[in-house]
Wavefront OBJ file of the C-alpha trace (Angstrom):
o trace
v 115.557 94.329 35.153
v 113.128 91.616 34.467
v 109.538 91.067 33.420
v 107.954 88.297 35.440
v 104.313 87.350 35.288
v 102.610 86.409 38.574
v 101.792 82.767 37.777
v 99.583 82.440 40.878
v 97.294 85.100 39.356
v 97.178 83.589 35.839
v 93.729 82.653 34.527
v 94.021 78.941 33.686
v 91.667 76.035 33.013
v 91.837 75.205 36.726
v 90.772 78.610 38.134
v 88.232 79.952 35.661
v 85.306 80.004 38.106
v 84.302 83.490 36.957
v 83.591 82.152 33.424
v 86.325 84.091 31.627
v 87.091 81.159 29.337
v 88.273 83.455 26.527
v 91.090 84.654 28.846
v 92.554 81.236 29.629
v 96.293 80.788 29.198
v 98.694 78.275 30.697
v 102.161 78.779 32.223
v 103.809 77.558 29.001
v 102.562 80.808 27.386
v 105.465 82.597 29.083
v 104.993 86.341 29.565
v 101.751 86.415 27.585
v 98.413 85.860 29.259
v 95.514 87.028 31.356
v 95.696 87.426 35.112
v 93.215 88.043 37.910
v 93.380 89.462 41.444
v 91.068 91.078 43.972
v 91.420 94.657 45.171
v 89.077 94.735 48.147
v 85.686 93.896 46.687
v 86.689 94.616 43.076
v 88.034 92.252 40.422
v 91.260 93.270 38.719
v 91.970 91.832 35.282
v 95.383 92.185 33.648
v 96.587 91.142 30.209
v 100.337 90.869 29.712
v 102.535 90.556 26.641
v 106.145 91.000 25.615
v 106.611 91.434 21.899
v 108.315 93.812 19.530
v 110.771 95.043 22.167
v 108.038 96.070 24.630
v 106.682 94.578 27.828
v 103.048 95.554 28.378
v 100.302 95.055 30.951
v 96.759 96.381 30.554
v 94.785 96.813 33.773
v 91.019 96.860 34.276
v 89.127 97.039 37.557
v 85.885 95.158 37.085
v 86.733 93.611 33.716
v 83.997 94.028 31.111
v 81.822 95.689 33.764
v 84.444 98.269 34.723
v 83.039 101.623 35.757
v 86.246 103.410 36.743
v 89.936 103.491 35.912
v 92.468 101.860 38.242
v 93.851 104.049 41.021
v 97.512 104.974 41.441
v 97.778 102.468 44.309
v 96.276 99.689 42.186
v 98.642 100.443 39.318
v 101.580 100.356 41.764
v 100.529 96.876 42.920
v 100.287 95.654 39.339
v 103.697 97.158 38.534
v 105.173 95.289 41.532
v 103.640 91.983 40.392
v 105.131 92.180 36.878
v 108.417 94.092 37.287
v 111.232 94.541 39.755
v 111.257 97.460 42.191
v 114.010 99.274 40.300
v 112.451 98.947 36.836
v 111.130 102.122 35.223
v 107.681 101.476 33.796
v 105.625 104.071 31.914
v 102.065 105.118 31.201
v 101.976 106.973 27.881
v 99.868 109.931 26.857
v 100.316 109.846 23.067
v 99.244 112.522 20.607
v 95.442 112.664 20.368
v 95.625 111.492 16.750
v 97.176 108.203 17.977
v 94.649 107.395 20.697
v 93.302 103.857 20.721
v 90.471 103.561 23.210
v 88.904 100.129 23.030
v 87.770 100.326 26.659
v 87.477 103.667 28.487
v 88.499 102.327 31.924
v 91.694 100.440 31.059
v 95.174 101.770 31.861
v 98.448 100.398 30.483
v 101.987 99.938 31.781
v 104.903 99.750 29.311
v 108.639 99.066 29.435
v 110.943 99.033 26.438
v 113.256 96.027 26.699
v 116.353 97.344 24.948
v 116.584 100.782 26.597
v 116.969 102.190 30.077
v 114.410 104.949 29.914
v 115.794 108.215 31.289
v 114.081 109.765 34.282
v 114.251 113.368 35.582
v 116.723 114.205 38.332
v 115.396 113.273 41.782
v 115.142 116.932 42.829
v 112.693 117.541 39.951
v 110.314 114.788 41.001
l 1 2 3 4 5 6 7 8 9 10 11 12 13 14 15 16 17 18 19 20 21 22 23 24 25 26 27 28 29 30 31 32 33 34 35 36 37 38 39 40 41 42 43 44 45 46 47 48 49 50 51 52 53 54 55 56 57 58 59 60 61 62 63 64 65 66 67 68 69 70 71 72 73 74 75 76 77 78 79 80 81 82 83 84 85 86 87 88 89 90 91 92 93 94 95 96 97 98 99 100 101 102 103 104 105 106 107 108 109 110 111 112 113 114 115 116 117 118 119 120 121 122 123 124 125
């Protein structure tokens, strides 16, 4: 299992044509940074981090102008860019009292680094 950021999609000083200067990071930032891709005609922005025993990627379609949440297929692509095929990655639905909703159209992928998260038996899925 490994967390690997897609360096070709990283927002750097050299590819900031869409004026997202506040999202610039360089490869020496490791697994932390902002990343960009296109899904058809839509921009996909991702912010990755790995701290406190968790790997995390937030996903927005359209960035600050997002008007919908990412689809299952889009989230699967993002998962494949940042983790291996056999890694279990989660989207949490926490108790309502713990909701943090800074942007209504952002979804998050999480993986705890020190645990193999259990999954249901295949016949239950």
